[in-house]
N, C-alpha and C positions, 0 to 999 in steps of 0.2 A: 496532282499538284506538286510542284517542287518548292521547297522552302530552303532558303540559304541561311545558314547559321554561321555567324562570325564569332569565333571563340579566340580572342586574343590571348588572354591570360587564364581563361577558365573562370568558373564561378567561384567567388569567395566572398566572405563577409567584408573583407577589406575593400574589394572592388565595388561592392554594393554601397558601402558607406562613402567611399570616395565619389562615386557617381551622384549619390544623393546630395553630398556636400557641394557638388558643382551645380546641381539643378535647383536647389533651394533659393539661392540668390536670384536666379533667372525668373522662376515662377513667383517668388515672393516679390521681386521688383515689379513684375507685371501687375500683381494684385495691389501693391502700394500705389502704382501709377493710376490704375483704374479707380481705386478708392479716392485718391486725391481729385481726380476729374469729377467723380460723382459729388464729392463734397463741394467743389467749386460751383458746379451746376446747381446744386441745391441752394447754396447761399445766394447765387444770382437770382434764382426764381423767387426765393424767400424775400430778397430785397425788393424785387419788382412788385410782388404782392403787397409788401409793407408800404411801398411808395404809393401804390394805387389806392390803398385804404387810407391814405393821408394820416399815418401815424396812429391809427386805432389799434394796431397790433401791439402785443405786449413785448415783442422781441426788441432788444437793444440794437442800435446800429453798430455799436462796438462789437457785439457778438457776431454780427454778420461779417464785419471787416476781419476779425480774427479768424473766423472760419475760412474766409477767402485766402488769407495768408497761409494758414496751415494746409489747406487744400492745394494751393499753388506749390508750396514746398514739397508736398508729397508727390504731386503730379509731375513736377519738373526735376525733382531730386531723386526720386525712385528709391531703390534699395540703399544707396549711399547715405541718405538721410537717416534711415533706420539704423544703419551700422554706426554712424557718428553719434547718434543719441545713445545707443547702447554702450559705445566705448566711453562716452562721458559719464554715464551712470556707473560703469565698472570702475573708472578712475576715482569717482567720488566714494564708492563703497570701500575701495582699497585704502584711500586716504583716511576714512573714518576708522577702519579696522586697525591701521597701524599708528593712529594718533597723529597723522600728518595734517589733518584739517584743523583750522583754528576758528573758533566761534567767539564772537564778541557778545557777551551777555551783560546787560545792565542791571 
């Protein structure tokens, strides 16, 4: 058996971390998209079951609609939705830490 080994820069922790940094958004994006699709499918099935039981289920229609919206955002937004939410959280934490956030208290 012949194995071809491509060594561009050689092995280093820097190359490893750089490659992992490139792969995490790809794999994470796929996981987020699949999770969003599963959530949407679950909400649709749950809504059909609720409709067929003629409202005997304890689940709220609002819960099902919010689940569909969140699932759709995850399924069609992918990794960018997770990044945007993370950036918004980071900005809020930085504003709170520097005193840049203003809260109205009655």
